[in-house]
C-alpha positions in Angstrom: -0.1 0.0 0.1 1.0 3.5 -1.0 0.0 5.8 2.0 -0.5 9.4 1.2 -2.9 10.7 3.7 0.1 11.7 6.1 -2.0 15.0 6.9 -4.4 12.8 9.2 -1.5 10.5 10.5 1.7 10.1 9.6 2.7 6.3 8.6 4.7 4.4 9.4 6.0 5.4 12.4 10.1 5.3 13.3 10.7 2.1 14.6 12.1 3.7 17.5 8.8 4.7 18.5 6.8 1.8 18.2 9.8 0.3 20.4 9.2 3.3 23.1 5.7 2.4 23.4 6.0 -1.4 23.8 9.2 -0.7 26.4 6.6 1.7 28.2 4.0 -1.2 28.7 6.8 -3.7 29.9 9.0 -1.9 32.1 7.4 1.1 33.6 3.8 2.1 32.7 2.5 3.2 35.9 0.7 6.4 36.5 2.9 9.6 36.7 2.8 11.5 39.9 0.3 9.3 41.4 3.5 7.1 43.6 6.7 7.4 44.9 7.8 4.1 43.7 10.4 3.9 41.1 7.5 2.8 38.3 5.8 6.1 38.8 8.9 8.2 39.1 10.2 6.6 36.0 6.6 7.7 34.3 7.1 11.4 35.9 10.6 11.8 34.2 9.4 10.8 30.9 6.4 13.5 30.8 9.2 16.0 32.2 11.8 14.9 29.5 9.4 15.2 26.4 8.1 18.3 27.8 11.8 19.8 27.3 11.8 18.0 24.4 8.8 20.0 22.8 10.0 23.2 24.4 13.2 22.9 22.6 11.7 22.0 19.3 9.4 24.8 19.0 11.8 27.3 21.3 9.1 27.7 23.9 10.4 29.8 26.8 9.2 27.6 29.7 8.7 24.1 29.2 6.1 24.5 32.3 3.8 26.2 29.8 3.4 23.3 27.4 0.5 21.4 28.2 -0.2 17.5 27.2 -3.4 16.5 25.2 -4.8 13.5 23.4 -4.9 15.6 20.0 -4.9 19.3 18.6 -8.6 19.4 18.7 -8.8 19.0 22.3 -6.1 21.6 22.8 -8.0 24.0 20.6 -11.1 23.4 22.7 -9.2 24.0 26.0 -7.5 27.1 24.4 -11.3 28.8 23.0 -13.2 27.7 26.0 -11.1 28.4 28.5 -10.1 32.0 27.2 -13.1 33.5 25.8 -15.9 34.7 28.0 -19.5 36.1 26.9 -19.4 39.2 25.3 -15.9 38.7 23.5 -15.4 38.9 20.2 -12.7 36.5 17.9 -11.7 36.7 14.7 -11.1 33.4 12.6 -9.5 32.6 9.4 -12.0 31.1 6.5 -9.6 28.0 6.2 -10.3 26.9 9.9 -10.6 23.4 10.8 -14.0 22.2 12.4 -12.0 22.1 15.5 -12.0 25.8 15.5 -15.3 26.5 13.4 -17.6 24.0 15.9 -16.3 25.2 19.4 -16.7 29.0 18.2 -20.1 28.2 16.8 -21.1 26.5 19.9 -19.7 29.5 22.2 -22.0 31.9 19.8 -24.9 30.6 22.0 -22.8 31.5 25.1 -22.2 35.4 23.7 -19.1 35.3 22.2 -19.0 36.9 18.9 -17.4 35.2 16.0 -16.3 36.4 12.9 -14.2 34.9 10.0 -11.6 36.9 8.1 -10.8 35.9 4.2 -7.3 35.1 3.5 -6.3 34.6 -0.1 -5.8 31.1 -1.7 -2.1 31.5 -1.7 -2.2 32.8 2.2 -1.8 36.1 1.8 -4.1 38.5 3.9 -6.2 41.4 2.8 -5.3 43.3 5.9 -7.5 46.5 5.0 -10.1 44.1 5.2 -8.7 42.4 8.5 -8.7 45.9 10.3 -11.9 46.8 9.2 -13.6 43.7 11.2 -11.6 44.7 14.5 -14.2 45.7 17.6 -13.5 47.3 21.1 -14.4 43.9 22.4 -12.2 42.0 19.8 -9.9 39.4 22.4 -8.7 36.8 19.9 -7.2 36.0 16.4 -7.5 32.5 15.2 -5.4 31.3 12.4 -4.0 27.8 11.2 -0.2 27.8 9.9 -1.1 25.9 7.1 -4.4 24.5 5.5 -5.0 21.0 5.8 -6.8 21.4 2.4 -4.8 23.4 -0.1 -1.3 23.4 2.3 -1.1 27.2 1.9 0.9 28.8 4.6 -0.3 31.7 6.5 1.9 34.8 7.6 1.8 33.9 11.1 4.8 36.3 12.3 2.8 39.3 10.5 -0.6 38.4 12.0 1.1 38.1 15.6 2.8 41.4 15.1 -0.5 43.3 13.8 -2.5 41.4 16.5 -0.5 42.4 19.4 -0.3 45.8 18.0 -3.9 45.9 18.3 -4.0 44.5 21.8 -5.6 41.3 20.5 -4.3 37.9 21.3 -3.5 35.0 18.6 -4.0 31.2 18.5 -2.2 29.1 16.0 -3.3 25.8 14.8 -0.2 23.9 13.8 -1.7 20.6 13.1 -0.6 20.5 9.2 2.6 22.4 10.2 4.5 21.2 13.2 7.1 18.9 12.1 7.2 20.5 8.6 7.2 24.2 8.8 10.0 25.3 11.3 8.6 27.4 14.5 9.9 29.6 17.0 7.9 30.9 20.0 11.1 33.1 20.8 11.1 34.6 17.7 7.1 34.5 17.1 5.5 35.0 20.3 2.2 34.0 19.8 0.1 33.5 22.9 -1.3 30.0 21.9 0.2 27.5 19.9 -1.9 23.9 19.6 0.1 21.2 18.1 -0.5 17.7 17.3 2.2 14.5 18.4 1.3 12.1 15.9 1.6 14.1 12.2 4.6 15.8 11.5 6.3 14.9 14.7 5.6 11.1 13.6 4.6 10.3 17.2 1.5 8.0 18.0 -2.1 9.0 17.7 -3.7 10.2 20.9 -0.5 12.6 21.5 -0.6 16.7 21.1 -0.5 19.6 23.1 -0.2 23.3 23.1 2.0 26.2 24.7 0.3 29.0 26.6 1.8 32.2 27.0 1.7 32.4 31.0 0.7 36.1 30.5 -2.6 34.5 29.3 -4.2 32.3 32.0 -6.6 30.0 31.0 -9.5 28.3 32.8 -9.3 24.6 33.0 -11.8 22.5 30.8 -11.2 19.4 33.1 -11.1 19.5 37.1 -10.0 16.8 38.9 -6.9 14.7 40.2 -3.6 16.4 39.4 -1.2 14.3 41.8 -0.7 17.5 43.2 -2.3 19.7 46.1 -5.0 17.1 46.7 -6.2 18.2 49.7 -7.5 21.6 48.5 -10.7 22.0 46.6 -9.7 24.0 44.0 -7.8 23.3 41.1 -3.8 23.7 41.5 -2.9 27.2 40.0 0.6 26.0 39.1 1.5 25.2 35.9 1.1 22.6 34.0 -1.0 20.8 36.6 -3.6 23.7 36.1 -4.8 22.4 32.8 -3.8 18.5 33.3 -6.2 16.5 35.1 -6.2 12.7 35.2 -4.0 10.0 33.8 -1.8 10.7 30.9 -1.3 8.6 27.8 2.1 7.1 29.1 2.7 4.9 26.1 1.8 7.5 23.5 4.1 10.2 25.1 7.0 7.6 25.5 6.7 7.4 21.4 6.3 10.8 21.0 9.6 10.9 23.2 11.2 8.9 20.9 10.0 10.5 17.9 11.4 13.9 18.8 14.7 11.9 19.5 15.1 10.4 16.5 14.2 13.7 14.4 17.6 15.3 16.2 20.1 15.5 13.6 18.2 14.7 10.9 15.8 17.5 11.0 16.8 19.2 7.7 16.7 15.8 5.3 13.1 15.0 6.9 12.1 18.7 5.8 14.2 18.6 2.5 12.8 15.2 1.6 8.8 16.0 1.8 9.4 19.3 0.7 10.7 17.6 -2.7 8.2 15.0 -2.8 5.4 17.8 -2.3 7.2 19.7 -5.6 7.3 16.4 -7.5 3.9 15.8 -7.2 2.6 19.4 -8.1 5.0 19.5 -11.1 3.6 16.1 -12.2 0.2 16.7 -11.7 -0.2 20.3 -13.1 0.9 18.3 -16.4 -1.9 15.9 -16.5 -4.9 17.3 -18.6 -8.5 17.1 -16.7 -7.2 17.6 -13.4 -7.5 21.1 -11.3 -5.1 21.7 -8.4 -5.7 23.9 -5.8 -3.6 26.4 -3.3 -0.5 28.3 -3.9 1.3 28.2 -7.1 4.2 25.7 -7.6 6.8 28.2 -7.1 5.2 29.4 -3.8 6.3 27.3 -0.7 3.3 25.2 0.8 2.8 22.5 3.3 3.2 19.1 1.8 -0.5 18.8 1.3 -2.2 18.9 -2.2 -5.8 18.9 -3.1 -7.3 18.3 -6.9 -10.2 17.4 -8.5 -10.8 15.4 -11.7 -13.2 16.3 -14.5 -14.4 12.9 -15.3 -14.7 11.3 -12.0 -15.9 12.3 -8.8 -13.4 12.4 -6.2 -15.2 9.9 -3.9 -14.9 7.2 -6.8 -11.4 8.6 -7.6 -10.2 7.5 -4.1 -12.0 4.1 -4.2 -10.4 3.2 -7.5 -7.1 4.3 -6.2 -7.0 1.9 -3.4 -8.7 -1.2 -5.5 -6.6 -0.8 -8.7 -3.5 0.9 -7.6 -3.1 0.2 -3.7 -2.8 4.2 -2.8 -4.5 5.3 0.2 -5.7 8.9 0.0 -8.5 10.9 1.4 -11.7 12.2 -0.5 -14.3 14.8 0.7 -14.2 18.0 2.8 -11.5 16.7 5.2 -13.6 18.4 8.1 -12.5 21.6 6.8 -16.0 23.1 5.1 -14.9 26.7 5.4 -11.5 25.9 3.2 -13.9 24.0 0.6 -16.2 27.3 0.7 -13.3 29.6 0.6 -11.7 27.3 -2.6 -15.0 26.7 -4.2 -14.9 23.2 -3.8 -17.8 22.8 -1.1 -19.9 20.9 -3.5 -17.7 18.6 -4.8 -14.8 18.0 -2.0 -11.5 17.5 -3.1 -9.1 14.4 -3.5 -6.1 15.2 -1.1 -2.5 13.9 -1.2 0.0 14.4 1.5 3.3 13.8 2.1 5.7 12.0 4.7 9.5 11.4 5.1 8.9 7.7 4.7 7.3 8.4 1.4 9.4 7.9 -1.5 9.9 9.4 -5.2 8.8 6.2 -6.8 5.8 6.4 -4.8 4.8 9.6 -6.1 5.6 8.5 -9.6 3.3 5.6 -9.5 0.4 8.1 -7.9 0.9 10.3 -11.2 0.5 7.4 -13.2 -2.5 6.2 -11.7 -3.9 9.6 -11.7 -3.4 10.1 -15.2 -5.4 7.2 -16.2 -7.9 8.3 -13.9 -8.0 11.6 -15.5 -8.7 10.0 -19.0 -11.8 8.6 -17.5 -10.1 5.1 -17.2 -11.7 2.9 -14.7 
């Protein structure tokens, strides 16, 4: 099977990740922070080491401001619901994932005012339009770093500077960029930064997290056991305990720890290889008649995500045929991002999405392009 749905989750995982998950079950899989015996302390040390690796990777000023979650969706919900209050106004891009859109729509019933702004297909911003949308009660700007539909990269550094100049906080969704687009929280001091562990970082599913600027404290979404301050009724104020209640996914975090270590020393090779595959696919698919490609032009940088439609075959059928006839796994549909499809004009058709990772090969890209050439002719 040629797996080209890396935007959903990376596959395969590095062998060291699989081994680390197995080791956690066999050697030290006790509950961290819930005991003073060796196995529990080893699990606690794993969490602290992984938190430090994540802080170093994203250049976060303080590892204690890194919060573990099960995925980016949970991270985004914790930020949005922990930060926004009735009467607050939030601006969000017209390319956001449902993990942003749905929480915001639910919060409008509670008095939060949510309004979209409209970047161009290549990720550029209409600054005049954005400025006109600012209100006295505007509290937050939400923008993903890269689209999970088109691969467009959005100017987060410029948006951060602009938002802070207006007295507005900024939340960045790095679901499609973490691990593929370098990011430094020291250089681009966003207020909230949500990321997955299981996509571009190559950790297991069920891992993710976010960074929160200590100047912008959040109210917890969950209250409960933290292994600390157990005598008090209130949730601990100290970070990260304040936002981390319940048992951690220790096997997943063990795998994420191994993935972050695996990246060290080969970061440039990972990024370069994935970019080369993306360019190879873009150049090849642009030469196939009957296929329309969305997002930035070939010469504009993008995340390793490419969406297409075929003139002669619906995207759902194309995905089925790619698997049945060519053993190629891709995703068809709206990709949980109807706002992006509305912006691209593909809301009715959806798109066929190809996304690439480090373990894909140039030969797999060639095979996929050959298969698409057959399908574009109407060959079933």
